[in-house]
C-alpha positions as a printed Julia matrix, in Angstrom:
434×3 Matrix{Float64}:
   0.01   -0.07   -0.08
   1.43    3.47   -0.97
   0.05    5.4     2.43
   1.88    4.19    5.72
  -1.28    4.2     7.86
  -4.36    2.18    6.09
  -7.48    1.7     7.5
  -8.24   -1.88    8.17
 -11.75   -3.62    8.95
 -11.25   -5.03   12.69
 -14.29   -7.44   13.31
 -16.66   -6.49   16.88
 -19.97   -5.26   17.14
 -22.01   -2.1    17.8
 -25.68   -0.83   19.77
 -28.14    1.24   19.32
 -30.62    3.11   20.94
 -32.48    6.24   20.32
 -32.79   10.68   21.51
 -32.56   11.34   25.33
 -33.91   13.46   27.64
 -32.59   17.08   28.89
 -32.52   16.49   32.09
 -29.15   14.5    33.48
 -31.15   12.34   35.79
 -33.66   11.52   33.61
 -31.37   10.88   30.93
 -29.4     8.52   33.12
 -32.56    6.23   34.54
 -33.49    6.09   30.38
 -30.19    4.48   29.81
 -30.01    2.07   33.03
 -33.82    1.23   31.71
 -32.92    0.69   28.3
 -30.24   -1.97   29.01
 -31.78   -3.7    32.07
 -34.34   -4.53   29.49
 -32.07   -5.69   26.79
 -29.35   -7.52   29.28
 -31.02  -10.7    29.44
 -31.05  -11.0    25.69
 -27.2   -10.81   25.2
 -25.53  -14.22   25.13
 -21.32  -14.42   25.53
 -19.94  -16.65   23.17
 -17.02  -18.68   23.94
 -15.53  -20.27   20.43
 -13.85  -23.67   20.27
 -11.77  -25.61   17.95
 -12.14  -29.21   18.59
  -9.81  -32.21   17.25
  -9.12  -35.5    17.9
  -6.26  -37.12   19.87
  -5.48  -40.69   21.33
  -8.97  -41.13   20.47
 -10.59  -38.09   22.59
 -11.89  -34.99   21.57
 -10.01  -31.77   22.75
 -11.31  -28.39   22.66
  -9.41  -25.28   22.25
 -10.58  -22.16   22.99
 -10.46  -19.89   19.56
 -11.69  -16.61   20.55
 -15.04  -14.55   21.89
 -18.17  -13.25   20.34
 -21.68  -11.97   21.06
 -24.88  -12.9    20.54
 -28.07  -11.94   20.47
 -31.18  -14.18   22.3
 -34.34  -13.71   19.45
 -37.05  -16.32   20.01
 -37.85  -17.95   23.71
 -37.03  -21.6    21.79
 -32.9   -20.26   22.35
 -32.62  -19.1    18.85
 -29.48  -16.36   18.89
 -28.16  -14.35   15.87
 -24.61  -13.25   15.78
 -22.05  -13.0    12.99
 -21.07  -15.33   10.67
 -17.57  -13.95   11.28
 -17.65  -14.96   14.91
 -18.89  -18.43   14.56
 -16.59  -19.54   11.46
 -13.57  -19.35   13.86
 -14.68  -22.63   15.77
 -16.49  -25.65   15.48
 -18.26  -25.78   18.62
 -19.54  -23.13   21.17
 -20.21  -22.3    24.76
 -22.92  -19.89   25.69
 -22.76  -17.67   29.19
 -25.98  -16.07   29.49
 -26.57  -12.49   32.16
 -27.09  -14.42   35.08
 -23.98  -16.33   34.58
 -26.18  -19.81   33.61
 -23.9   -21.98   30.71
 -25.39  -23.64   28.28
 -24.24  -26.03   24.95
 -24.92  -25.74   20.94
 -28.41  -27.5    19.71
 -27.73  -28.27   15.87
 -30.3   -25.96   14.05
 -30.14  -28.23   10.73
 -28.97  -31.44   10.97
 -25.78  -32.37   12.64
 -24.74  -28.41   12.02
 -24.81  -25.96   15.09
 -25.37  -23.1    13.1
 -26.92  -21.91    9.72
 -25.45  -18.36    8.18
 -25.42  -15.92    5.52
 -22.1   -14.72    4.91
 -23.19  -12.38    2.31
 -24.34  -10.25    5.08
 -22.31  -11.64    7.66
 -25.67  -12.86    9.81
 -25.31  -16.28   11.72
 -27.65  -18.37   13.68
 -26.98  -20.92   17.21
 -29.47  -22.39   19.07
 -29.17  -23.06   22.88
 -29.78  -26.59   23.7
 -31.86  -26.2    26.96
 -34.84  -28.85   26.71
 -38.37  -29.43   26.86
 -39.67  -25.83   27.92
 -36.89  -23.16   27.15
 -38.04  -19.83   28.7
 -35.39  -17.55   27.46
 -35.93  -13.38   26.98
 -35.74  -12.5    23.14
 -34.84   -9.02   22.34
 -37.79   -6.51   21.45
 -37.01   -5.75   17.71
 -37.2    -2.04   16.83
 -37.46   -0.49   12.94
 -33.9     0.39   11.98
 -35.74    2.41    9.59
 -36.76    4.75   12.02
 -33.0     5.84   13.08
 -31.84    9.0    13.1
 -28.68   10.78   13.19
 -27.87   11.95   16.09
 -30.46    9.07   18.2
 -28.4     7.66   21.56
 -27.79    4.3    20.77
 -26.43    1.48   22.96
 -23.87   -1.42   22.62
 -23.51   -4.84   24.95
 -21.32   -7.81   24.32
 -18.34   -8.79   25.27
 -14.89   -7.11   24.34
 -11.55   -8.96   25.14
 -14.34  -11.25   26.58
 -14.75   -8.84   29.29
 -18.82  -10.2    29.51
 -21.94   -8.07   29.29
 -19.95   -4.79   28.88
 -22.27   -1.51   27.59
 -21.06    1.48   26.07
 -22.96    4.41   24.75
 -22.95    6.7    21.7
 -25.21    8.41   18.81
 -25.96    7.27   14.93
 -23.39    9.11   12.94
 -24.81    7.76    9.5
 -26.91    5.25    8.06
 -27.11    3.27    4.9
 -23.19    2.8     4.98
 -21.6     0.37    1.93
 -18.53    0.07    0.34
 -17.27   -0.35    3.76
 -15.31   -3.27    2.56
 -16.55   -6.07    5.21
 -19.16   -7.81    3.85
 -21.03   -9.15    0.27
 -23.8    -7.1     1.03
 -23.72   -3.41    2.76
 -25.97   -1.61    4.33
 -24.49   -0.95    8.32
 -25.54    1.96   10.46
 -22.53    3.72   12.04
 -22.39    5.09   15.11
 -19.42    6.77   17.5
 -20.57    4.23   20.33
 -17.19    2.74   21.36
 -16.93   -1.19   20.51
 -13.68   -3.46   20.59
 -13.13   -7.36   19.11
 -15.3    -9.68   21.36
 -18.29   -7.36   20.86
 -19.71   -8.69   17.18
 -22.99  -10.32   17.14
 -24.28   -8.33   19.91
 -27.05   -6.33   20.21
 -27.72   -2.13   19.42
 -30.64   -1.43   21.46
 -32.17    2.82   20.59
 -33.74    4.05   24.26
 -36.66    1.89   24.47
 -34.39   -1.53   24.95
 -35.5    -1.91   20.98
 -33.11   -3.93   19.01
 -32.09   -1.99   16.06
 -28.76   -3.51   14.89
 -26.24   -5.99   15.06
 -22.72   -5.03   15.93
 -20.38   -6.3    13.76
 -17.03   -4.08   12.7
 -14.78   -0.89   13.68
 -12.47    0.99   11.8
  -9.22    1.13   13.03
  -5.57    1.99   12.41
  -4.2     0.56   16.21
  -6.68   -2.85   16.25
  -8.59   -0.57   18.61
 -11.77    1.47   18.57
 -11.19    4.91   17.03
 -14.46    6.47   16.94
 -15.91    4.65   14.01
 -18.6     1.4    14.44
 -20.52   -0.04   12.44
 -24.16   -2.41   12.98
 -26.52   -4.35   10.87
 -29.69   -3.27   10.59
 -32.78   -4.84   12.67
 -34.7    -5.06    9.44
 -32.02   -7.08    7.71
 -31.45   -8.84   11.11
 -34.88   -9.93   11.91
 -35.53  -11.24    7.33
 -32.22  -13.22    7.14
 -32.63  -14.68   10.38
 -36.14  -15.18    9.32
 -35.33  -17.27    5.95
 -32.29  -18.95    7.51
 -34.54  -20.48    9.92
 -37.51  -21.29    7.59
 -35.65  -22.61    4.53
 -31.77  -22.76    5.95
 -30.25  -20.34    2.95
 -31.56  -16.71    1.86
 -33.58  -16.8    -1.13
 -32.45  -13.84   -2.96
 -34.49  -11.87   -5.57
 -31.46  -11.48   -8.68
 -31.05   -9.0   -11.49
 -28.09  -10.12  -13.09
 -26.1    -7.26  -13.9
 -22.65   -5.75  -11.72
 -22.58   -2.18  -11.62
 -20.21    0.29  -10.13
 -19.76    3.83   -9.12
 -18.25    6.68  -11.32
 -17.83    9.99  -10.89
 -18.79   12.51  -13.87
 -17.66   15.97  -13.0
 -18.04   17.51  -16.46
 -21.95   16.97  -16.4
 -21.99   18.56  -12.36
 -22.62   15.11  -11.01
 -20.98   13.75   -7.77
 -21.92    9.66   -8.57
 -23.05    7.51  -10.91
 -24.0     4.31  -11.12
 -22.8     1.97  -14.1
 -23.79   -1.28  -15.49
 -20.1    -2.99  -15.93
 -21.15   -6.29  -16.85
 -24.92   -8.57  -17.89
 -24.98  -12.0   -16.76
 -25.76  -14.05  -19.52
 -29.65  -15.73  -19.06
 -30.25  -13.4   -16.91
 -33.5   -10.9   -16.0
 -31.08   -7.84  -16.8
 -30.48   -9.53  -20.46
 -33.87  -10.34  -21.08
 -34.76   -6.88  -20.18
 -32.44   -5.3   -22.79
 -30.08   -3.73  -19.88
 -26.34   -2.97  -21.71
 -22.84   -2.99  -20.15
 -21.95    1.07  -19.49
 -25.79    2.03  -19.02
 -25.94    4.51  -16.1
 -28.71    4.16  -13.86
 -30.26    6.86  -12.68
 -33.95    5.32  -11.27
 -35.26    1.95   -9.61
 -39.27    1.78   -8.85
 -38.83    5.81   -9.31
 -36.17    6.77   -6.58
 -33.17    8.14   -7.63
 -29.8     6.38   -7.53
 -26.53    7.8    -7.11
 -24.21    5.39   -5.38
 -24.14    1.15   -5.28
 -25.75    1.32   -1.62
 -28.89    2.99   -3.17
 -28.98    0.51   -5.46
 -28.57   -2.18   -3.16
 -31.18   -1.23   -0.31
 -33.68   -0.39   -3.52
 -33.55   -3.68   -4.47
 -32.71   -5.82   -1.83
 -36.01   -6.33   -0.29
 -38.13   -6.73   -3.36
 -39.78  -10.4    -3.36
 -38.88  -12.95   -6.28
 -40.98  -12.66   -8.7
 -41.84   -9.18   -8.83
 -40.93   -6.98  -11.08
 -38.58   -3.97  -10.53
 -38.55   -1.22  -13.22
 -35.1     0.93  -14.03
 -34.88    3.78  -15.73
 -31.38    4.14  -17.51
 -29.05    6.72  -19.44
 -27.69    5.16  -22.93
 -26.23    7.15  -25.21
 -28.07   10.17  -24.24
 -31.63    8.63  -24.19
 -33.07    7.65  -21.4
 -34.51    4.06  -21.15
 -37.37    2.11  -19.13
 -36.68   -1.72  -18.08
 -38.74   -4.22  -16.59
 -37.17   -6.83  -14.95
 -38.53   -9.77  -12.92
 -36.7   -10.47   -9.72
 -36.37  -14.34   -9.71
 -33.91  -16.9    -7.73
 -30.36  -17.24   -9.15
 -29.62  -20.96   -9.94
 -27.79  -22.39   -7.19
 -26.45  -25.05   -9.45
 -22.81  -24.82   -9.48
 -22.7   -24.64   -5.44
 -23.46  -28.07   -5.44
 -20.5   -29.15   -7.34
 -17.6   -29.59   -4.78
 -15.39  -26.97   -7.54
 -17.8   -24.55   -6.37
 -18.17  -24.87   -3.17
 -14.35  -24.88   -2.39
 -13.95  -21.58   -4.62
 -16.34  -20.05   -2.48
 -15.42  -21.44    0.83
 -11.36  -21.04    0.65
 -11.35  -18.23   -2.23
 -14.17  -16.45   -1.62
 -15.3   -15.87   -5.15
 -18.25  -16.6    -7.21
 -18.31  -16.63  -10.88
 -21.16  -15.91  -14.08
 -21.21  -16.22  -17.79
 -21.06  -12.31  -19.02
 -23.55  -11.77  -21.72
 -21.29   -9.52  -24.06
 -17.85  -10.9   -23.85
 -18.53  -14.95  -23.82
 -16.07  -14.82  -21.12
 -15.93  -15.26  -16.86
 -16.65  -12.34  -14.87
 -16.38  -12.68  -10.94
 -19.9   -11.55   -9.92
 -19.16  -11.71   -6.22
 -15.83  -11.41   -4.06
 -16.17  -11.84   -0.17
 -13.73  -10.04    2.34
 -14.02  -12.93    3.99
 -11.67  -14.89    1.2
  -8.06  -15.52   -0.01
  -9.56  -13.53   -3.37
  -9.88  -10.55   -1.82
  -6.74  -10.51   -0.1
  -5.21  -10.83   -3.7
  -7.05   -7.84   -4.63
  -9.64   -8.94   -6.72
 -13.02   -7.1    -7.36
 -16.13   -7.87   -8.36
 -16.72   -7.14  -12.28
 -13.18   -8.84  -12.97
 -13.13  -10.45  -16.08
 -11.06  -13.99  -15.7
  -8.9   -14.62  -18.96
  -7.13  -17.36  -17.97
  -7.16  -19.78  -14.56
  -3.45  -21.8   -14.2
  -2.53  -21.02  -17.52
  -5.07  -22.43  -19.33
  -7.86  -19.66  -21.34
 -11.26  -20.49  -19.97
 -14.3   -18.69  -22.18
 -17.02  -20.02  -19.26
 -17.52  -20.85  -15.95
 -17.52  -24.66  -17.21
 -14.15  -24.49  -18.87
 -13.1   -22.3   -15.34
 -14.38  -25.02  -13.0
 -13.16  -27.89  -15.16
  -9.17  -26.53  -14.87
 -10.31  -25.45  -10.83
 -11.28  -29.43  -10.7
  -8.36  -31.35  -12.52
  -5.66  -29.13  -10.76
  -6.94  -30.56   -7.09
  -9.12  -27.54   -6.43
  -6.29  -25.02   -6.07
  -5.65  -21.58   -7.74
  -2.16  -20.99   -8.92
  -2.65  -17.89  -10.79
  -5.26  -15.71  -12.61
  -5.21  -13.17  -15.36
  -7.68  -11.0   -15.05
  -9.17   -7.87  -17.51
  -9.97   -4.81  -15.13
 -10.74   -1.35  -17.01
  -8.81   -2.27  -20.04
  -5.66   -3.46  -18.39
  -4.4    -6.96  -17.92
  -3.47   -7.73  -14.27
  -2.06  -11.35  -13.2
  -3.01  -12.77   -9.42
  -0.65  -14.82   -8.28
  -1.64  -18.01   -5.02
   0.98  -19.79   -5.65
   2.99  -18.25   -2.83
   0.27  -19.21   -0.77
   0.72  -22.89   -1.23
   4.57  -22.6    -0.23
């Protein structure tokens, strides 16, 4: 990196609440009551990695995290980056009672959506569980300057409370999750807070603490939380289906500045996926997205927010500029086919390297349609929209060809050649194998 100091995303957690009264004693009582209300819903998660040695299972502590109870049955929402640190978990409630995990589906202790960094655990509590779930608030009603409270386990210190204000909402391009719509606050949080609740001054859950931006590794004034409305929707889908059924439009976009036209940002289509709703509707590479269902679009975050909650089967109307003309396109949201993920190569490509691939509709080539910040590809600088020209020294023109090469090379990436903004880049993974 050119700069000697760079911002680093450190895994942690945040909480939110609402505006406080003017009188100091009344304000203090408001904070106390909000903390008291949420406290029974906060779970401290101790994370273990297990191994077998001499026929015995060995448990090695690998970290701490936080969680939030969302049902009387003992379902706990936390971050995916928390649970992926281990394969066994111990959960401690505010009264000190300790619980083991219970599989959520089959023999899996958690179910997760890596794209939003949300995961669900379940407390093993016998036949008549009586846990206290957090009360969900409406994160869409949060305002800048509103007081919020965070609860969690910073550095393993159980049931720690901090407070601050909402700095901004709708933050994206933070580089932490694939789908980002964060609440930004100045609530002091540190590693171990991840997955804990962010509540308003009514004690309602308005977010799940996730990350801070820092140079030193500790809190420095900027922290992020996943909005409660996203948490509620993702959690419900995970528990019902074991996955997220996402509506898919089938184009990749980026922000671009056009200062000559007096506009701060425009959102430009950089790739249209083959056999997608976007291709069927007539969207093309280079189109400038102006509106989605009548809402003005100037950032990627606004585009994601505009289509993120649309149900499968609904129609989305996009107004886009092309060569000086404005066109209107009707796209039917449908769930993307998941057949490639069922293949071993596709699972390893996503799980280890953190990339998803699609066939581009115009170039007859392979485009990287998603890059997880938790994967090796992100660490090597690959970006969404990069066009793959070759993998491990072999030219590829489709996703099937890419996966065939990947399989023949024992599901390893050694070297990729990608085209980005008319420049060819070589990405070398071979050092990771040494």
